[in-house]
N, C-alpha and C positions, 0 to 999 in steps of 0.2 A: 392400467387404467388410462383412457383416452383423454387428450387434451380437449377442453370445451371452451368456445367463445362465449361471449355475453349473452347470446340468445339460445345458447344450449346446443349448438351444432358443433360437432368435433372440428379442430383445426388440424391441419397437416403438421406433423412432428417437425418439418424443416421450415415452417412459417413462422418468422420472427417478428413479433409486434412491437411497436415502440414502448418502452418501458420508462415511464416517468419516475423519477426519484420519489421515495416515500417521504412523507411529511415529518415522521417520527425518527426515522433512522433505522427502524425495524424492517425486515424483508420477509414477507409472507408470515410464516408462523414462527420465525427467528426473532426473538425480543432484543432490542437495544438496550443494554443496561449500563449504567455508569459504574465506575470503580466501586467496590464495596465501602472504601473509605470516603466516597463522596456523597453517600446517601444522608438520610436524616435520623439514623439510629443512634446518635451519640447520647441521647438522654434516656434511653430505655434499655431494657433487658427481656430476653424471651424466657428467663427461668427465674423463679423467686427461690432464693436460698434463705435459710434461717439465719438469724443474726449470729455473728460469731460468739463463742463463749468468752474469749479473751480479746484483749484490745492490741494484741501484737506487740507489746512493749518488750517482750522477751526476745524479739527478734533483733534489737539493737540497730545497727546501721543498715540492716537489710530490710528494714521496714519501709514499704513504698510510700512515698509522699506525694507523688504526681499521679495524674490519671493514667490508667493503663494503656490508652491510645488505641483501643479496639471499639468499633461500632458495636451496638447491641441490634440483635435481630429477633423477630417472632420466629416460630417454627415455620410458617409458611414462607416467610422471606428467606429463611437459611435454605430450605429446599429448594425454592426457585432459583436462588442464586447458583446453587451447584448444578442444577439441570441445565441452566443456561450456560454456565461454563462448559459443560459436557458437549453442548451443542456446537461450540466453536472449534471443537477437536476432531480430526479425523480418527476413527477407531476400527479395528478389526471386525467388530460387530456391525459396521455400517457398509462397509465395501472392502474389495481387494486392497492390499497394502503392498504395492510393488517395490518398497524401499529396499528390501533385501538384506541389508548389511547385518541385521540381527534377527532374521528370519521372523518377520512379523506376521506369523501364521496364527490360525484359529488354535486355541488350546482347549482340549475338552473339559468341560466343567466338572465331570467326574474326577479328575485328577486334582482340581482345587478342593473338591469335597473331601477327599482322602487326605489332603495336607492339613485340613482342620479337624481331624479326628482327635479326641482326646487320646493322650499317650504319644502323639506326634507333635501336636501343636502347643502343648502346655508343659513338655519337659524341659528340664534344666540341665546345662552341660556339666554342672557339678554334682548331679545326683549320684548317689551310689550305683555302679554299674549293675548291681544285682536287681535294681528297680527299673531298668531300661532295656531288658533283655530283647523285648520286641524290636526296640528301634535298631539295636545293634545287629539282629537278624537281617531287618531290612537293609542296612547298610552292607551287610555281608552278601545279600541276595543281589543287591545292585551291582556290586563289585564282580560278582560271578558273571553276570550276563554282560558287562562292559568288556570284561577280559574275554568272553566267549565271542562276543560281536567283532572284536579287533583281533583275535588271534594272538593276544599278548599274556604273559604270565602273571603280571602284577598290575596293580592300579593304585594311585594315590587319590583319595576321595576329596581331600581337604581343600584344593585349590578353589578359589571363589569366583573366578571369571577366566576368560580365555587367556588374557595377557597374564594372570596369576598362574595359569597353567604353563604357560611359555617359560615363566620364571622357574617353576618347578622342574620342568624338563631340563633347562640349561643348567640349573644347580645340581641336579642329579649327574648330568654329563661331567660338569666341573669336578665333582666329587670323584668319579671314576678316574678321571686323569690324575687328580691328585693321588688316589690310592696307588696308581701305577706309576707314579713319578714322573709323569709328563705334562703336568699342569704348566710349569714355567715355560715349556717349549712350544706348547700348543695354545696360542693366544689369539686365534683367528676364527671368526664364524662367517661362513659364505651364505649370502642371502640374495636370491633373485630380485630383478628390478620389480617384479609384480607382485612382491610380497605384501602382506598387511604391514601397516606402518609399525605396529607393535613388535614385529619380529626384529628389525635391527635395534629398535629401542630397548627391548629386553636383553639382546646381547650385549650392548654397551653397558647396560646397568649391572649385569653380572661382571663386567670387567674385560670384555672381549673387544677386539677391534673388528668392525664389520667390513667385509668385501663384497662388493656387488657383483653378481653373475648376470650376465646377459640374457637376453630372451629372443628367441627366433622370431621370424615373420609371422608365424603361425601361432604366436602367444604361449609357447612353451619354454622351459628351460633350455639355454644353449649348452648341450652336453659337452661340446669341444671346449667352450670358455669354462665350464666347470672343471674339467679335466685339467685344464692348464693351469687353473688357480689352487688346485688341491695339492697338499704336500704335507710334511711331517709337523708343520706349524698351524695345521688346521685342526680345531677341536671338533667342529660340527657343522654341518649345513642345516639350514632351516627351509623347507620347501613346503608350500602349501598345495594340497592336492585332495580334490579338485582345486584349481588355482583361482585367483581372483578375477581372472578373465572368464570364468565359467567353463574352463576346459580341464580335461583329464591329462595328467602328465603321462604321455604314452611311453616315454622312456624311463619310467620310474624305477624298472628293475635293474637298468644300466647305471642309473644315478646312485642307487643304493650299492651295487657292487663297486663302483669307483670310489664311494666315500669310505667304505669299510677297508678296501685295499690300501687306503691312505692312512688307515688307523684312526679315522674321524668316526663320530656318531650322526646318524640320521635323524634329525627332529623334523617331524611333520606337523604343521599346522592344521589341526582337524576341525576348524570353523565350519567347513562345508561337508561334514560327514554324512549329513542327511541325504547327499547325492549318491552315496555309495553304501549305506548302511544295508546290510543284509546281502549284499552283492560282492562286496571285496572286503577281505581282513587286512588291514594295514600291516599286521605282523607278517603276513605272507610276501609283503612287498619289500621287506627288509627294514621297516621303520623301527627305530630303537626307543623313541618317546613321542607321544602325541596327545594333545590335549582334546577334549571333547566338550564343546559348549552344549550343556545340557539344554539350554535355551535355543539352540538351533536345531536340534534333532530330538530331543525327548520331552518336549512340552513344557519346559521351565520358562515361565514369562520373564523377560528380560528388558522390555521397553521402559524408557525413562530412568535408566541407570541402575537397575538391579531389582531385587538380589539376583545374583547370577551363580553359576556353579561351572567349574572347568576341571573335572577330573583328568588325570594324566595316566595313560597307560604306559607301561615300561617293558623292554626287552629284558631277556634273562640277564644280559651284561649289566643292566642298569638297576634291575630290581632290588640288589642288596642296598642301594643308596636312597630308596624312597623315603620320603619324610614322613615322621611320625604325625599323628597316630595311624594305626590300621586294625581292623578287626580279625580276630583270630577265635576259633571255638574248639571245645573238646568235650569230653563226657560231663563236664562241669558247667557248660554253657558258653557264652560269648563274652569276650572281653577286649578292650582296647589295649594295644601294644604301644606304649607311650614312653618308656624310659630306656636309657642307653643301657642299662645294666640287664635288660631284659632282651629280646630278640631284636631291638633296635640299634644295636651296637655301631652299624655302618651307615645308619641314617644321616643324611646331611644336616637334619635339624627338624625345625617345624616352620610351617608357613602362616599358621594362625593359631589363636589361643587355644581353640578347641577342635572340634571334629570336622567343621565346615558347616554347609548349609542344610540343615536337616529337612526342612520343608522342600528344598529342591530335589532331594533324594527321593521323598515319597511321591512327587509328581512325576519324576522321571521313571521309577519303577512301575508305577501305575500305567503310565503310557505303554511301557514294554509289555507288561502283562496283559493289557487289554487288546494290543495288537497281535501278540504271538510272532513267531518267527515269520510266518508269511505275510503278515501285515507290515513288519518292520521292512521287508523286502519290497512291499508295495509303495511304502513311503518314498523310497528312493526312485523306483520306477516312475511314480506319479510326479515327483519333483522334476525329473528329467524330462518326461512327456509334456509337461505343462509348459516348460521353458522352451523347449523345441517348437511347440505349437505357436508360441507367441512370435519366436523368431521367424518362423515359416510364414505367418500371416502379416508380419510387418516388413519383411526384407524387400518387398518390391517397392515401398515407399521410403523406407528408412534404411540407412547404409549399416549392415552388420560389421562390426569391427574385425571379426574373423569369419568371413562367410563360408569357407569351405568345411564341410563335415558337421556332424551335430555339436551342439554345446551340452553342458551338464545341466546344473540346476538353475542357471540365470542365463539370460540372453542379453548380449553386449552390442550396444550400437555407438557409432561415433557420429560426429557432427558434420561429416562430409556432405551429406544429403542436404544440409542447411546453407551451404556455401551460396552466396549471391542473393539470400533472402534478407539479410539485414536482421536475421532472428537468431539468437544464441540458444545454446541448450538451457540456460536459466529462464529465458523468455518462454520456451517450450514447457518446461516444467510448471512454471508460474500459471500458464494457461490451463494445465490440467486440473488445477484446484477449481477453476471456474466452472468445469465439467464434472466436478464432484469426485475427483479422484486424488489421492496423495501422490506426489512426484516420485518418480523412481530415484535411485541414487544417482547423483550427478557428479560428474568430473572425477570419478574414481572407477577403476584404476588409473593412475596417473600416466601410465604407458599409452593410454588412448586418448586422443584430443577429443575434448567435448563429450566425454563417456556418458552414456545413458545405460545405466546398468539395472535391467529388470529382473527381479526374482519373484515369481508368482507363488512358489512354495508349493507343496503337495496337497494342500487342503483346499485348493480353489476347483470349484466344478467347471465343466467346459462352458455353462451358460453365462457364469460370472467372468471367465476369460474373455467370451465372445463380447460381452458388454464392454470390458476394458479395452479391447481391440478395436472395437467400432469407434469408441471415443478417440482412440489414438490416430486411427486412420483419418478420421474427420479433421483432427488437428493437423496431421501432416499434409493432407490435401489443401487446408486453408493456408498454411505456411507457403507451400509451393505455388500457390496462386496469387501470391503477393498481399494477403490480408495481414499486413504488418500490424495494424492498430489493434488487432486481436490480442496480440502478444506482447507489444510494449506496453508496460504499466501493469500487466495482469499480475495478480488476479483483480478483477473488478467487482465480483460478487461475494467475495469471502468477507467475514466480519471485519478483518483487517486487510488493507491494501498491501502493496508491496513495500517492505521495509528496506532501508539501508543496513543490509545484513553485516556488511564489514564492521559498520559503527556499533551495531547491536552486539556484535561478538567482542569488539575491543573496548567499547565503553557502555556497557549495559547499566541500566539504572535499576537498581537493585532496592532501593528504598523510596517509599512514598513520602512526599512532603506536602504538608497542608498549604494551600495558596496563601499568599500574603493577606493579612487582614482577617483571616478565617479564625474562628475560635475552636476549631477541631484540633484535638491533640495529634501530634506527630508520631 
């Protein structure tokens, strides 16, 4: 749709007219609305309820004596309130989400529909197992394909997120060392400098001391430093592959060989499995344990904190120590192995009360079955292609952190190209909001100064990537041209302007209070 001026003639896209502030605080079709607690709805309700049959006296001290403190809204007011809230948020249904860290990608609605089918959405974990045979079969089928895709003989489905999966893997490793009588001697876990922050935190939580492994100039594990630190006091190494710099660990086979020669286990952080699924089997690389973020690779939504799922695949050496429960089947049907007197004699225990996140299993298997083996391979190929396309199209204006060779699923830039501009990574990211794009991941990984980590994911079209790249190039050119005012204080056109993020994180206001003298309930 072309831009039109007041007399109906199109204006050039780069022609910027003066923009007077609006009189209401609204902007275009975006409504400006006060907080829900600041409205006029305190004396009304949008729903008429019958009078209660009892007076509530049987509640004793639990009987409410004061107003509930919530405003009343009519149905149109409630609907408009939530629609207006949605317009203040970026969403994957609106545009590309380059944030990366949780793979904010499009998740097919088919998978959501499957997760809501009766028999999956309404079952209870305490139902007799004879009444949930279909659900158990689905779990068994999902486990089969996770093992097939990774080349591993066992999988624990119950971990509920990536960090929970890390905990599972390290507890299995600890149980294996305890069984061999080596746990008291092997008290260290080696972790590269570019690892996810949860890796060293999980190792410390399990009781290990963490030893940092250096990184080479091209962003990979320093194999010489690793070899020097491996010994009979090391329980495991934790390596992310592809790593958090968006690079494949080219020495992965040597890393595995050195680790096993030292009697340690190889834990792989599988958060970035979507970059290699269908192309590489981690079991063939010598991995002993790896968590798979279903929300990263297999369509489980995870934005906003959950729910997540982080199944862990295990090598033959660690399989006996997998946590209960798991699914088995014979001529009588499917059942969960849960008790130590059954086949779970060597299991290190349980990670959660029941079997894990059923809805996440349904979504993941739906994603696998709708793609097929060729489609899952294409997932990895498209994720890598998209990231390299962005890297290639922006590297002449922005400085790639590791310019030599291709990246994997994410393109990583540093702030070297911003030197002398008085513009920071944060300023640039905030200006992206004015252009209608969510910022990329900022200042991570920590090994890259002023990092700008862009993960387009496999679900973006070339047209959408080009639209994003066009905006990024215009901003980069403006920064280099000295247009500092465009960046300092941005965003200027968002519903909320730039906040003091440090104060917001450390001193958040989590409770609304009525203004002094107001008759509104708190």
